[in-house]
N, C-alpha and C positions, 0 to 999 in steps of 0.2 A: 468569424474566426479567420485568421490569415491563412493563405495557401489553400490547397485542395487535398482532400483525403486520397490516399493512394488507391488506384484501381488497376486491376490486371493480375496476371500470374505472380505469385510470390517468388523471389529469387531463391536460389539454393542457400542453405545456411552456410555461413563461413565456418572454418574449423573452430574459431573461438565461440561461435554461437552453438555449435554442436556440444562443446564442453559445458557451456552454460546450461543447455537443455538437460544434460545428464545430471548436473549439480542441482538444478531446481527439482528434478524428479526425486533425487535422493533425499533432499531436505523435506519435501512434502510427504514422502513416504515415512520418514522418521517421525514427523509430527503427527500425521493422521493415521498411520498404520501401526508403527511400532509403539508409539505412545498412546495415540487414540484420543478419545474425548478428554478435553482439558479445560476445566473451569472450576468454580467454587465447589461444585458437587463432587469433583474428582481432584482434590488438592495434591495428591501424590503425582498425578499426571501433569498438573500445571507446574509443579516444581521441577519435574523431569524435563519439561519443555524449556523452562528458564535455564536449567543447567546445560542442556544441549546448546541453546543459543549462545550462552556465555562461553562455553568451551570453543565454539566455532569462532566467535569474535576474538577470543584470546589467541587462537591459532593464526589469526591474521595479523597479530601484533598490536591489537588495541588494548587499552585499559578500559575495563567495563565498570560503569557506574550502575549499581543495582539500587534503584529508588524503591524502598520498601514502605508500605503503609498498611495500617490496620483497618479491617472492617469487622466489627464485632470481635470474634476470637481468632480470626484468620489473618494471616499476613500475605499480602500480594506485592508483586514486584514488577516495575518497569525496568528495562535494560537499555542503557544508552552508551554509545561510543562517539568519539569526536575526533575530527582532524582540524586542527587550528588553522585558520586562514593566515597566509603569509603576507597579504597586502591589506585587506580590510577585515581583520579578525573579529571586529565588533558586529559585522553583518553575518547573520546565521541562516543557513538553509537546513531544514529538518526533513528527513525522509523517514517515514514511520508507517507501521502497520501493527495490527493486534495479533497476538499469538494464541489467544484463548478461542474456544469454540463454544457454540450454544449447547445447552443440555440435550442429550440424546443424539448428538451429531459428532462424527469424527473430524469434521471441519477441514477437509482436504483443500477445497477451493475457498471456503469461508472459514478461516482466512489463512490456511496453510500456504496458499499461493502467494498472498501478500507478505506474510512473515518470511517465506523463503526468498522472495524478491528483495526485501530489505537486506537480508543476510548476504545474498549474492552481490548486490550493489556495494555493500560494505567491503566485500572481498575485492571487487574491481577497483575501488578507490583507495585501498589500503596503502599503496605506494605512491599515490599522487599528492601533489602539493597545491591545493586550491588557493585562490586569492581570498575567497570568503571562507568562513568557518562552516564545516559540514558535519552534521550530526545524523547518525542512524539510530533509531529508537524502536524497540519492540515493546508494544503496550500490552498491558493486561486488562481484563474486565471491560472489553468493548461491548460484549453481548449482554442481553437481559439476565438478571434484573438490574444490572449496573449502567446500562446504556442511558446516556443523557442524565446521569445523576452525579452527585459530588464524588461518588466512589468509582467512576469511570477512570481507568488508568490514564488515558490521554489527557483528561481534564485535570487530574492530579499533577501531571507533568507540566501541562501548559500553564497552570496557575503558579507552579514553582518558577517557571521561566519568567512569568510576568513579575512576580515578587522580586526576582533577581535582576530585573530590568534588562533581560536579554532582548536584543534587537533582532527578532526573527523576521526576516524579510520575505520568507516564503516557506511553505510547508506542503509536502506531497504525502497524502494518505493513500497507501497501497492496499486496496480493498477488493477481495474476490475478483481475481484477475485472470483466471485460467480456463474459462469456458467459451467456446466459439462454435458457431454453426453457420453453414452455407445455405441453410434452408430458408426460403422466403417465408416470412411470418414468424421466424424464430425470435425476433426482437419485439418486445412490447414497451410501452412508455406510460408514465403518468400524464394525465391531461395537462397542457395541450401539446406536449412535445412530439406526439406522433405525427403531427402535421409537418414537421421540419426535418426529421431524421430517418435514416434507412430502417427498413423492417427486417433486414437480414442481419443476424447477430454475429458478424464476423470481424468486428472492429473493437478497439479499445476506446474507452470514453474518458474524457477529462471534464469534470463538472465542478461547479462552484456557485456561490451566490454572487450577487451583483457587485458587492464591495471588493471582491477579488477578481473582477473581470480582467484587469490588466495582466495579472499573473497567469491566468488560464490562456489568454491570447498569446502571451510570450511562450508558454509551454507548447501549445498546439502548433504555433508557427515553427518552433524549433523542431519538434517531432516530425512534422510534415516535410521539412527542408532536407532531412537526411535519412529518414527511415521508410523503407518500402513496405509499409503495413498500414491498413486502413485505420483511421482514427477520427473521432468526432469530439467537438468541444461545445460546452454550454456554460453560460453565466446567466442564471435565472433567479427569481425570487426564492429565498430560503424556505418559503412555505410550500413549494412544490414537493409532492410526496417523494421521499427517497433521497432528495438532494443532500440532506443533512445527516444521513444514516451512516456515519462512521467517525473516525477519529479527527478528521478535519474540523468537524463541528466544535470540538473542544478548543481549537485554536481560534476559530471565529469568535467564540465566547470571550476570549481574552484580547480581541482586537487584532489578531494576526491574520495576514492573508494566507489562505490555504485552499488546496485543490484535491479532490478525490480522483484517483486513477482506478478504473474499475471496468469489469465486463458488464456492469449494470445489475449484477446479483439477481434479485427477485424478478426483475423485468426480462430476464433471459434464462437464468439457470434453473432447470427443472428440479434440481435436487437441493434447492436452497433450504437451509435449516432442517434437513432431513437426515435420516439414518444412513442413506446411501450417498451422502456427500463424501465420496471415497476417492482415493488417488487415481483410479482409472478413468474418472470423469474429467480430469484435467488434461488439456491439450498442451503438452510441454513444449512442443515445437513452436506454437504460436506464442506461448508465454515467454519463451526465450527471445523471440523476435521483439516483443514488447520491452522486456528488460534491457536488451541491447540498445533499443532506441532510447530508453530512459537514461541509460548511462551517458549518452551523448547530450540529452537534454540537461542533465545535472551538470555536466562539464561546462555547458554554457551558463547555467545559473550561477555557478561558483567562480567563473572566470572573471 
């Protein structure tokens, strides 16, 4: 990976980052605390989540596309908004994350943090005029029993894009992004990555398969060049455990380059898929630093 991961004391948050921290905390609490568990077992909560996200997108001035599809007798919806590129509109960057939670789990970090990050990034870009087309998408049904099946929301969306011949040149999947620890040994890895990466879980990770190596190198290089926050990057075979465990997988399946942005979930987060994945487990200050860095990364991707 280009550049070096930031080391040393973190700078004070800027006033804009303070506002971002508060907004992220508000969004996560609405999804995971006010609404709570949201999945096919709790369809009313899933619908309430979609309504909340749509209302927030509309408040930023976006037109919202609700992509509905049926699974048995239930209707599920992806939500997408778009800023058309003013120079190369046929080249598309997708920023997405899933808003559902696994059964028995309020899903504050997995994936309230990612869904909130998508929403806040959409707010940050609402008045910008990118050269490339930029899409923000909130996916449904990332969690079991839909994960890696034809009813996974992001796969439904990615297949639609492929059928429409959309030229997606990069996709970022924002997945479980809000837990950080300064304790040695707080970070674990699937074999053999433990030989190459830090064992203190205080960084954000950018991971992908080998076919998307150039994209992850571009993203990591960009993040490291302007963001004083630790980050690590990896392009490894897709068979490595956990590498494919989110919505980026759906875009891989359609031949699109895609990268997961994550705190590494099960390899760090002690409350992964548990009843106590609650809002107080999320480090909103660190999450705000990451999202602010992603804003700058995305600006470069769409310029």
